[in-house]
N, C-alpha and C positions, 0 to 999 in steps of 0.2 A: 333626119337629124337626130343628131346623140351629143351627150356630154358626160361628162364626168365629173365625178363629187365623193366627197371622203367621207367615211362613215365609220362605226367601229365594226372588228372582225375579232374574233377570238386568237389570242395571244397573251404573254404575261411578261410583263415589266416590272420586274420589285416585287409589292403590292399592288401594282395598277396591270390592269389588263385595257390594250386596245384593240378593237378592232375598225378594219378599214376594206370599204366595200367599194366597186366601180359600177356602174350600173347605164343602161341605157333608157332614155326620158323613152315612156311608152307611145304609143300614134298619137296622135291630138282626134278625138274624138270632133267630129265636126255639127255644131249644134247651131239653132237656129237662130241668129241674130234677130236683132228686132230692127227694122226699118229705118231710115231708109238706105242702109249699109248693104253691100250686094255682100255674097258669102264669101268669095276672094279676102276682101277686107276685113272680114270679122276675122277670118284664119288669121290672118298677118296681125292684126290686132293682140287677138289672144298669142300667138306663138310671141311677139314683141312684151306680153307682158309674164308670159314663163319664162324666156329669154333673162326679163330682168330680176327676177326671180329667183335662178339658178344662178345668174353673177353674185346676187346678194349673200346665200347660201355658199356658193365656192367661198368667197372672200370673209366669211365668218367660217368657213372651216378652214380656211388656211391661216387665219388667226387664233384656231384653236389648235392647231397643230404645232402652231409657232410658241405656243404659250406653254405648250408641254413640257416640262422640264427633262425629255428625252429627248436622244435622236431618232428620226424617221426620215428612213431612207426605202424611195421605189424606183424599181428598175421594169423596165416593158421587158415583155413578151422572151426580146432579143438580147434579153441581160444588158442592155443599155443605160445609167443611172438619170433616172424621170424627174425626179425630183427629192432635194435634202431639207429638210428646217436650218434653221441656224443651229440648234444644239447640235443637230449632226454635222454640221461642217465644223464648227469647234471641236468636238472630238476625234475628228478624223483630222484636223488640220487644213481640210481643204474644200473646195465643195464640188460642183457635180464638175465633170471630164466627160461631156457625152460622146467621146470616141472611143471611150473604156469598153469593153468587152469584159464580160463575166468570169472569163480567165485570166484578166488581167486587172481584178478589183484588187486582190491581195498584193500583188506586186506594187499596183500604184497606190493604194492606202495603206501599205506596209501593216499586215496583218499577219501575227505569229501565233504558235501553240504557247496557251499560257506555259509559262517557266524554264521555255526554250528559247532555239534561237531558228527553229523553226518553220519555214517559212507554214502558213494554214493552209492543208488540203483545200481546194475550189469543191471537193464534193463534198464538202461537211460545211461547206457556207451554209448557213441556213437562207439565203436567197436564191442558192444553187437549188439545195431541196426543196423553197416553194416553189420556186418555178417547174418543177416535176408533182406538185399539186400537195406538198407534204407542209405540214404546221409543225415547226420545230423550234427547239432551245436550246441553246448551247452559252455555256460560261469558261469556257475552253480559251477564250480567244484575248489576245491582245495587241494593242497597237503601240506599236514602237512611232513615237513623235519626237525626232531629234534624242534628248539626253530622257526623255521621260515615257516611257512604261505604265499606260493605261488599260488595266485588266478592266473588260465589258462583258456585260452578257445581252444575249440578243434571241430575239423571238422572232421567227419568219412565217411568214401567213399568205399563203396563195390568194389574189383575186381573177374571181371567172366570170368573164362574162355571161352574156343570154344561151348563147348555145354549149357553156360548159367547157371553155376551153379555159386556159391559165393568160389573162392579158396582162399583169402585173403581179409582183413580187414585192411586196411590204416588210423591211426588217425596223424592228424597234430596237434599239439600244441604247444603253447607259454605262455610264464608268461608276465600276462598281470598287474600286480603291477604298474609298469611305465605308463601305458597308463592310468591306473585309475587315476594316481596321480596329472598328468598333460599334458594337451594336445600338448604341445611344445615338451615333451620328444618323442612323439609319431610320431609327425614330423620329430624328429630328426632320429629314428628308421626307418621311412619312406624313410627319402633320403639316409639313408646307406646300407639298405636294395635293393632302387633302384640304385642306387651305383655298389652294389655286382651283381644285375642281368646282368647289362649292362656290367660288367667285365667278368662275365660269359658267356655273350651272345659274346663279341668283341674276347674271347678265342676262339670261336668255326667259324673261319672264315677259314678255309682250303680250300675251292674248290666250286663252288658252286652245285657239285655232293654231296659230304660231307652236303651242309648246307640242301640240299632238304632231305638227309636222314634221318638227324638227325630234321628235320622242324618239324614231325609230334610232336618227343618228346618234341621238345619246345615251342610246340603250346599248347598242354595239361597243361604245367607250367604258361606258361605267360597268356592263356585266363583265368586262377583263379587269376592271379594280378590284383588289383584296379587302375593301370595304363594303362594308352594308349602309348602301344609301336606296334614301328613301326620301318620297314626297307625302305632306298630312295637309290636308286643308286646313281651313278654320274651323270644320266640324269636329277637326281629332279623326277623320277617316285616312285609309289609305289611298295614293292615288299614282304612285309609282315605288317600284321596288327593283333593283338590280338582281342579274343572277346570283351572286354573293348573298343576297338576303334571304334569295328563296332556299339555298345551299342551309345557313343556318336556321330559318324556321321549316327544314324539312318538309315544303311544301311548293306546289306551283305559283305563280303570278294570281293566275285568275282566281286562285284558294285566298288569295292577301287581299287583295285590292277590293278597296268596299268597306273593309272592316273597321271596325275601328283600333283606338292604340289599347284599349281596356279589354279588348274579344283577345287581341292578338298576346298580348303580354299578361294580360292575369292583373287581380285587384293588388295583390301586394306589391306587383314592379309596378305596377301603374300608380297606386300613390306615391309610392318613393319618386315617379319621374315626374309628377305633376307639377309641382312648382317651379320646375323648369320648361315644362310648356307650356306652363300662362307666361312664363318669361318673354318664348319665342313669339306667341300668339300677341305678346304687347310690343312685338317690334323690337326686339333684345337678342343679342344672339349670344348665346349661353354654351358653355362645354362645360361636362361633369364625368365622372367616372361613377360607373355600375355592375356590380355583379350579376349578368343576366340569367335566368335558366331556360335554354333554348334545347326544342328536341334533339339538337344537336350537341348535345352535353353544354356544363357551363361556361359561359368566358364572360373576360373581365373588360369590360367594352370601353374607351373614352370616344363618348358622344356628343357631338357638337349641333346645334340646333342654329339654323338659319334661317331668320324670317324670310318670304317672300311679298312684295309690296307690288299693289296695281297703280293703275296711271294717276291714282287720286292718292296714292301711298298711305294707303289700307293696306293693312298685312289681309292676306288673302290665304295663308299657308305657310309652311315652312319646309326647307332641306332637313334631313337627317342624316348626319355621317358616323357611321358607328365605326368605328375601328377595334380591331380586336390588339389587346394590349396585356393576355394573358403571361407570354412569356415574359414580355417585361417588368409583369408583378410577382411570376414566379419568380424571376433574377431578383427582384429586388426583395421578396420577401425570403429567397435565400442567403442572400446578402445580411439581412437585418439580423437574419437569425446567425449567421457566421459572425457578425460584430457583435452579437447581445454574446455568445458561447466564448469569444476571444475576450470580453470586458466580464466575463461571469471568471473564467478560468486565471484573467490576470487578477483579479480581487482576490480567490481563495490561493493562488500563488503567493500574493501578498501577505495572506491574513496568516498561511503555514509558515514563511518566513518567519513574521513578525514570533508568533508562538513557540518558532524553535527558538529563536534569540531570546527571547523572554525567558526559556527554560537553561540556554546554555549560558545564559552572562549574570542569571540573577543570584546575589550572594545569599538571599532569603528565600524561605518558605511563601512568606507572603506578598511579599516584592517580586517572585516568580508568577506568582498565582492574580496581583492586579496587574500585571503588564499583559497577562493572557486574555483577563477581561478587556484591557484597556483595544487590544485587537479585535475582537469580538464588536465592541461598540462602534471604533472607526472603518471596519471593512466591511462590516453586514446593516450599517448606519441603525444600530440600534438604539430605542431608548435609553436602556441604562443594562447591563448584564453584570450578573455574580456567579459568585463561585463559593462553595462551602465544600469543608471536609468533616468525617465521620469522627465522632467522638465515640468510638466502642463502650465504651464503660455507661457513659449515658444514654448511648442509643438514642443520640439527636445531631444534628448537621450544623454545625460552627461554622459562621458566616467570616468568612477570609477575606474577601474583595468584594467593593461593588465601585463601579464607572458607570458614567453619565448621568441621567438623571438625580439619581439616591446613590452618596457616595458616603454615605455614615454606617459604620458596620454594628451598631448598638440597633436597639428598636425590637420589635414584634419578631423579627424574621433572621436577628442574629445567632439566634437558638430555637432550631425548627425540628419538633421531634418527629423521626422517621415514622411516615403515613400520614403527615398534617400538611396541610396546604399542597398545593402542586408541587414542590420541589420534594416534600416529604414522602407523596406518592411515586413521584419517580424514583427516589430511595429505596423504598419500598418494595416495587416492581422488579427495581432493578432493568426497565424499558426504556425508553425514548418516547417524550411525549411532543407532540407538534398539532399549534390549533392556530388555524387565521382567522377563527372569530371567536376571540375574549368572551362573548356574551351570551356563547352557549354553553359557557362552563360556570357552573352552579359557587365552585370553590373560589373564581374571584370575585373580588369587589366590584360590581357593577357599576356602582357609582364612580368609585376611583377611575375605572378603566375609561368612564364616559368623560370625565372632567379632563384626564390628561390624554385624552387620545388615543386609548393603545388599541390596538388591535388583535395582533399575533403571541402568541408565545409560545417558546419553543425550551424545554429539559433535557439533558442528556447525564444518564449516571456515570458517574467515573467510577471504572472497574479495574481492577491489578487481577489475576489470574481469576477468576471468577467471584473476589472478593469486591464488597463497595468501599471506595476510597472516598469519596465525596460526590456531589453534581454542580454542571454547570449548566448556569440559564439565563434567558434575556427575554425581552418585553419590546417589542416591535409597534411603531406605528403605521404601519403599511404590513402587509402579506407578507410571510419570511417563505422568498424560494423553497424547494427542496436542496435545491444543491447548497443552499448555507446551512441547513440545517444537519446535512450530513458530513459537511465541515464541522458541526458542531463534535462527529461523533472524532474525526479524526482530534481537535483540541481535547476531548474526554481522553484519549488516548494517549498523548503524549502529555497530559497534565499530570496523566495517574505515575506515565513513567517517572515524570518529575518529582512526584511525591516522594515516591518510593526512593527515587535517589536524594529527596533531602532528606528523608527520615532516616535512609543508612547511611547517609555520611555524618548526621548528628550524632548516630548512633557510634558510629565509628570514631568520630571525636570526643565523644564517651568512655569508648571505649579505650581510646589511644590515651585518653587522659588517667583513667582508673591503671592499666596498666601500667604508665608513665609513673604513677606513685607508688605501686604495688610493686615495680621494677626498683625505684628508688627507694622501697622501706625495707627491700631482701636481706638479710643478715648473712647469706650466703655468694660466693661470686657468682655471675651468671654473665654468660657471655654467649654471643652470634659468631658461630663460624659458618665460612661456605665449604665448598666441596673440594677447594685446593688447600682447606685449612688455614685461612686466611681468617684472624680474628677483626670482625668487623665493629663489633660494640659491645661494650659491657659495663655494668652499673659502679656505681663508685660505692667503694667498700674502702676499711681500713689497709693499708698495703703489709699489714704483719699476717694475714690471710689469704694473701695471693702468694705466688711464685715467684712472679716480678710486678712493677707495677702495674697501675692501668697503661699509662702513657707506654710502657714498654711493650705492652701486648698489641693494643687495640692499631690495625692497620698492617700487624706482621704475622708471618706464617708458623705454624706452631714447629717447622725445621728451626725457624730464626730463636722460637723460645725456649726449644726445650733439646736435649739431647738426641742424635738422631733415634736411635734406638727407642726411648719414649715416643718420640713424637712420631715415626712410623705406627707404634703402636694407638695412640688416638688420633691420627686421621684413620686409620683402619677402622675403631669405632665409629670416625663421622661417617664414612662411605658408606657403610653397613649401615646406620640407622635409615641415611638418603635412597638405599637401593630399597631397603625393603618398606621404608615410609612407616615403620615401627618403631616406637620408642626402646632405647635402650640401657639398660643400667646393668653399671661395671665399678666395681672398686680398684682402686691405685695407690701406690704412696709414692710420696714424694721427697724430697730432703729438702726444707725449709733452713736455710745457712745451717746450721749444725744439729740441725733436728729433723726426724723422720714425721712425716706426717700424715695420714691417713684421712681418703678422701670418698664417698660414693657418691657417685655421679650420674647426672640424669641425661641423658643425651633423646632429645625429642625433635625428629625435621618440622620447620613449618613452612617449606617451599621445597621444590626439587631441586633446591640449589644452598637450603642452609638450612641450619639444625640450632637450635638452643642447647648449652652446654652448663648444666647447674650442677655446682661442685658443694658438697658439703663437707666440712669436716668431720671427719668420726675417729680420729686419732685417741681420743680419751673411750671412746666406746673399745676401740681396738686395745688400748692399754689398758681398761680392764679386764676385757677376756683375756691376755697375759698374762696378768695376776693373777685372775683365778685358776687359769691352766696350773700357774706355778706354784701357786699354794696348793692346789690339789694334789700335785706332783708331790712336793715335799712332804704332805697328809701322808700319801702312799708308801711314802719311804720310807715316814718313821713306822708305820705300821709295819710294815715288811720289816724292820730292823728291830722292834720293839717282840714282834711274833714269830713270822717263819724264819728270822737270822737264828734268832736264839734257839727255834726247835733243831735246824739244822747242824748248829754247833754243836748241840747235846746229844745228836744221833752221831754226828763224828767223833767226838769223844768216845760213847759208850761201843763204837764200832772198832776204836783204836785198840778198848781193850780186848774186846771179843779176840781182835790179831794176835794179842799178847798169850791171851789165853789158853790159847788152840791148844798150844803144846805144856805150858804148865800148869793150868788149872781146867781144864773143860766140862767139868761139874758146876761150873761157876759162870758160864756161857749162857745159859739160859735166862738166869738172872737179868743179866745186861741184853738180851734178846726183848725180855718183854719189857726190858725201861725204854729199847729205842722204839718200840713199837707204839708206849703209849705217848714217847716224845712225837711221833709220827701223825698220832691219831690228834694231839693238840695241834701240831702245825697245820694238817688238814682241815678242822674246824675256824683254827684261826682265819685261814684263809678263805674259806666259805666266806665268814665275817668282814673279811677286807673287799671283796668281790660285792655282798651284798650294802657297803661303802660307798661301791661309787654309782650308788642310785643318785639322779639326778639334781640339785640343788632345788628345782622348781616342786620336783615331787616331795622333797624330805618338807615344804612347806606347805602342801595340801593334798590336792589329789589332784586328779588327769582332767578335769574340767577346766579347774582351775589354773592349773598351769599354763594349758594352752592357751587361756584367756588372758594372764601375763606375759607369755611370750608372742604373742599377737600385738600386744599394745607395745611392748620395748619393741618391736622389730618395725612398729607402723612409725618408728619419730625418723628413722636411717632411709626413707622409701617414698616417694610420691602416690605409689600403688597404692589403692583402694583396696584393706584389708579386713575381711570379716570374719568374724569371730560367733557362730551361733551353737547351743547346746537345745538339742530335743529332745522332750522326753522326761521321765523322770530319773537323774544321775545317783547310779550302786558305782561301791568299789569296787576295781577289779583288783587280784593279785601283782602284785609287787611287777614279778615282769612282764605280763601283760601291759602294764601301764607305761611302763619303760619304754620298753618296743616302740606299744603306739605311740608316745609322745614324741620317742627317734625318729619315727616314719615320718609325723606331721613334721618335724624340723625339718627333716630332708628334703620331704616335698616343696615345704615352703620356699624353702633356699633355691631350691631348681628353679622355683615357677619365677623369684625374683631377680634373677640371675639371667636365665638365660628365656623365658617367657615372651618379654617385651609385654606384659597384660597392664591391664588399667584396674582389671579388678581380681582378686585369689578371696575366695571364700572356704572355708575351711565348716564341716559342719560335725557334730558327736552326736550322734542318733543313739539312744538308750532305747531297747525294747525289751521284751519280757523274758526274751531267749537269746537273743541277739544285742550286739553294739556294735555301728557302723561308723566308719571313719573315714567321712568324705575332704576331700581336696582339690576344687577347681579353679582354672585360671579360664579369662577369655583370649589368653595370649596367640601366638604363632603357631604354635601345636608341632608337632613331626608325627612323620610315618611310625609306627610301631610294629617294632621286628625284632629278633631275636639278639641283630647284629648292634641295636641303640641299645637291650636290654642290657646286655654285656661289655657297653663299651665303656661307662664309668662306674666309679665306684657309688654314686648317686644311685642309680635305682637297681644298681646291684645288691647295695646293701640294703635298699628296703625291700625287694623280695627275699635274700637272706632271714632278715627279721620278721617276716610273713610266715616263713616256712619252720623260725625257729619258735615261736608260739601255737603254730596248727592254724593259721588264718588266711581265708580266703583273701586272694589279693588281684585287684582289674585296675588296668590303666589302660585308659582309650584315650586316644589323640588323633586327630586331624590336621593338616595343615592348612592355617589359615583357622580354625575353629576350636580352639582351646587345646583344652587337657582336662582328664577327669581321672584320681587316684580312689581307687574304695578299697576300703579293708574289712575287712569283718569276719567276728571273731561270736564262737558260741558261748552264753554264760555259763553254761553245764564244764565247758570245758576249761575255760576258764576257771573253775571252780574247782 
């Protein structure tokens, strides 16, 4: 006698494990039956009872296999299909065809290598390998059914008879299309399958004897499932666990069974699960999620407790189905973190955009800061935000913007001394401050914070080039994330630039207004001229001071205004100033109608492409100089006429007489010669007196140091260069020739510096020491390379050298390109004496 029955055997199906076993019934022992039955009758009755029980078990097992949501197919040792459950028939599209042999399975049920049109190799089929005694798994198989391609995952398991030969091969397979499409669908499928298992398990609770009889059958199935399954009695002790549960607990079934839940899980985990256990023992099915510390590691489990009732509807225990959802939870956590980061970045991006908009579009500093504070309140959910700027003179922070719970700008915090309160400390230390518990801060009014529900404070110094500009701060009714605090740094940096820009704009407007007023008030013509010689603009002055009217010059080039030679000269001045980027001073004359006018012009570059041309009328000075020269010439002419001319005339008369007396009266010649000698001496004396009379007028009216002071003061009127004259030591009078030459040297050096050095400052020093007198002339102009060629090239430097030699003075000329020029003349007091 033998029969077949299905039970669990190792194999994997998704998260489920399924086992199948074929066994032969053991030989029936012959026991002595009560009389009056004889032995054959007793055996027949016992066989009938066993057969009935077997049929019942087979029916239940078949129902169980039909209820499993996977395909189950069984082939016999010859490879002929033996059994398909309904799920297998649906997946394959065909039922059992007994005549098909193993080599025809692929063709009959249209099996292909996944992702290709190649027939699946027979030798790789799990059923083929199972008939060879191998337990295998494959997920590279597809079933092509009409226009539908169904990817499947297959597990093959051999079933051995009592002699150890393969009697059957069992394949469990499922459609994995949805699993490949979405993890969530697989989780839903697992929960559905778990529920089915729990329902099947609950249905098999008739009696303890029946449970033991079926335990081996069910164990093979549950051991194949990737969920932890256990049965706990009313005393909360483990009575059944599957293989997965053993693996999780890292101990054998014998070490688990009989122990209480508290012993297995520990007191902490037990106290967490206790309410759910009590619910199950009251007859309620309950599901909860918990993170459990297991020997195999921490796992996040979805735990379902299903009560088990006896025939009297009394709870005698419950089933525990534990599904590992750690990967799902991790995915959820990653998703939550990603969503949180995305929201955070969106908030920060919107905040930065609002701050940049406030800085770019606000007309005034106060409006700009108000909009920045609004952005803090709006995006960081602040109770209120404030911005102060530093008043450097008073060393206090002045409130410029307040948004949110408080909007007034007066009161206690309208002027905060640096170092006082929270914001004052932020300003003093120049360090950001964040506290997420304002009650730990003694400087914050605790009563106010509790009344208003304040929780956190953040403050950030507004710095520009390491210099304090102000402070931005906020109070919130919730903890401030670090990202929000760091965003304040961005706001502080941008606000610092905005404040600097606004202050610069204000200063620029004030400077422009001042320059416009100064520009308009200037009595001298002032033009802006570009590198092409085009007059860009000019100040409005009387037309008689101009070569042509303003309207005739603005917008036109120099060649359209002046004659070609004059325009070329002027354009050369402009380009020289632009190329050197140094001011240039020149003098020139123009015919203004029928009169000749002289101008001293300062040409200063204001950019790489244009200069300011400031022209001052020096016609009166030039006329005065010409009149002075003419007057001096007339005086010299009179002196020569009254002295030297008379003497020379007398000499000529007497020499004519001597010529006649040579032949007529030689003795009288000596008298005339003596008279000529006297006239020559008299003429020489008068000549010397005339030379002495050529001493400069400045020295006639005073001495050397006063002459220099008057010279510099008069010259300052005709130039914008800063001219400085200083006398060091106690002045003393030098011989007239020494003072005369020193004055001429100073005038020549000064004039050269003004004309050619493009200096902004020229300094002259007259130093009186006990034995020496020094004359220093220094400028900060463009300088030049000192060499003999330069010294001999013009009358200026050459004249200075000759005058120094004439009075026995030591001369030193030092100059370098871009570093100015210094002329030093020293004369010994003894020599001059």
